[in-house]
RODO-2510 file (C-alpha; in nm, 4 decimals, decimal comma):
residues 108
     n   res          X          Y          Z
     1     m    14,2772     7,0633    -4,8187
     2     n    14,3396     6,9687    -5,1789
     3     t    14,3548     6,6162    -5,3120
     4     t    14,4952     6,5526    -5,6564
     5     i    14,3455     6,2592    -5,8443
     6     s    14,5312     6,1495    -6,1549
     7     n    14,3556     5,9979    -6,4531
     8     n    14,5534     5,6709    -6,4172
     9     g    14,5931     5,6338    -6,7920
    10     l    14,2263     5,6988    -6,8685
    11     p    14,1417     5,9496    -7,1401
    12     l    14,0910     6,3029    -7,0189
    13     l    13,7297     6,4117    -7,0310
    14     p    13,6247     6,7680    -7,1097
    15     q    13,6165     6,9967    -6,8074
    16     a    13,3495     7,2527    -6,7330
    17     p    13,4586     7,6108    -6,8043
    18     g    13,6267     7,7644    -6,5037
    19     s    13,6884     7,4294    -6,3328
    20     q    14,0159     7,3747    -6,1542
    21     t    14,2562     7,1169    -6,2922
    22     n    14,5631     6,9944    -6,1071
    23     s    14,5450     7,2735    -5,8523
    24     t    14,7846     7,2601    -5,5617
    25     a    14,7765     7,4162    -5,2207
    26     t    14,9535     7,7459    -5,1878
    27     g    15,1128     7,8777    -4,8793
    28     t    15,4150     7,7981    -4,6713
    29     g    15,3278     7,4571    -4,5394
    30     g    14,9766     7,3692    -4,6426
    31     t    14,8686     7,3523    -4,2794
    32     a    14,5244     7,4170    -4,1416
    33     s    14,6312     7,7694    -4,0438
    34     d    14,6899     7,8464    -4,4147
    35     a    14,3294     7,7588    -4,5042
    36     p    14,0862     8,0471    -4,5403
    37     a    13,8386     8,0913    -4,2591
    38     s    13,4850     7,9833    -4,3337
    39     v    13,2482     8,2633    -4,4205
    40     p    12,9322     8,2715    -4,2098
    41     g    12,6039     8,2739    -4,3975
    42     t    12,7210     8,0808    -4,7040
    43     d    12,5773     7,7486    -4,8123
    44     d    12,7964     7,4491    -4,8855
    45     s    12,7635     7,3080    -5,2326
    46     v    12,9185     7,0395    -5,4486
    47     r    12,9663     7,0635    -5,8220
    48     l    13,0677     6,7463    -6,0038
    49     t    13,2989     6,7706    -6,3015
    50     d    13,2263     6,5879    -6,6231
    51     s    13,4953     6,3368    -6,5229
    52     a    13,3239     6,2684    -6,1906
    53     r    12,9896     6,2223    -6,3645
    54     a    13,1472     5,9794    -6,6132
    55     l    13,2984     5,7771    -6,3285
    56     q    12,9646     5,7755    -6,1480
    57     d    12,7878     5,6487    -6,4611
    58     a    13,0564     5,3851    -6,5209
    59     a    13,0033     5,2483    -6,1686
    60     k    12,6422     5,1648    -6,2481
    61     v    12,5428     4,8195    -6,3726
    62     d    12,2217     4,8009    -6,5778
    63     g    12,1181     5,1432    -6,4507
    64     n    12,1585     5,0427    -6,0850
    65     a    12,4362     5,1155    -5,8397
    66     a    12,7168     4,8596    -5,8626
    67     i    12,7273     4,8274    -5,4828
    68     d    12,4743     4,5953    -5,3231
    69     t    12,4176     4,7799    -4,9963
    70     k    12,2124     4,4969    -4,8456
    71     r    12,4959     4,2506    -4,9092
    72     v    12,7499     4,4954    -4,7668
    73     e    12,5432     4,5278    -4,4497
    74     q    12,5133     4,1473    -4,4186
    75     i    12,8897     4,1087    -4,4470
    76     r    12,9498     4,3946    -4,2026
    77     k    12,7247     4,2268    -3,9442
    78     a    12,8888     3,8861    -4,0013
    79     i    13,2342     4,0365    -3,9460
    80     a    13,1150     4,2169    -3,6321
    81     d    12,9664     3,9018    -3,4751
    82     g    13,2556     3,6773    -3,5862
    83     s    13,0532     3,4527    -3,8174
    84     y    13,2132     3,5687    -4,1454
    85     q    13,3942     3,2810    -4,3163
    86     v    13,6733     3,3396    -4,5690
    87     n    13,6970     3,0859    -4,8525
    88     p    14,0600     3,1041    -4,9741
    89     t    13,9983     2,8618    -5,2623
    90     r    13,7207     3,0802    -5,4020
    91     i    13,9373     3,3904    -5,3654
    92     a    14,2268     3,2197    -5,5464
    93     d    13,9960     3,1014    -5,8257
    94     k    13,8590     3,4543    -5,8736
    95     m    14,2110     3,6012    -5,8784
    96     i    14,3210     3,3507    -6,1430
    97     a    14,0103     3,4217    -6,3508
    98     l    14,0778     3,7956    -6,3301
    99     d    14,4419     3,7476    -6,4289
   100     t    14,3331     3,5332    -6,7229
   101     q    14,0801     3,7966    -6,8291
   102     i    14,3347     4,0754    -6,8045
   103     a    14,5931     3,8761    -7,0002
   104     g    14,3360     3,8215    -7,2735
   105     a    14,3702     3,4456    -7,2602
   106     a    14,0709     3,2230    -7,3308
   107     k    13,8947     3,0772    -7,0296
   108     p    13,9505     2,7018    -6,9844
***
């Protein structure tokens, strides 16, 4: 299965030699029967491109992961037990602040 990820207007980063760019599935229908059979005795591996490494580095804040896993788990538990409260005013304020930031306008 191939998934194409576009750069969404971001500058293209250098690719490692021999890396695949914009590859598409070949075959008649791209179904599971068109995929090559797995070869026994081989190890799975992942090789990140320079673009993937740059995205990974950009997601970090002050050298730490940008996702607070403890907070995510707290919210997940609150949703599961029904105690999670949505504050629509806070959401609206944050959306307006983001729109203002994107538009380049000065904050009030």
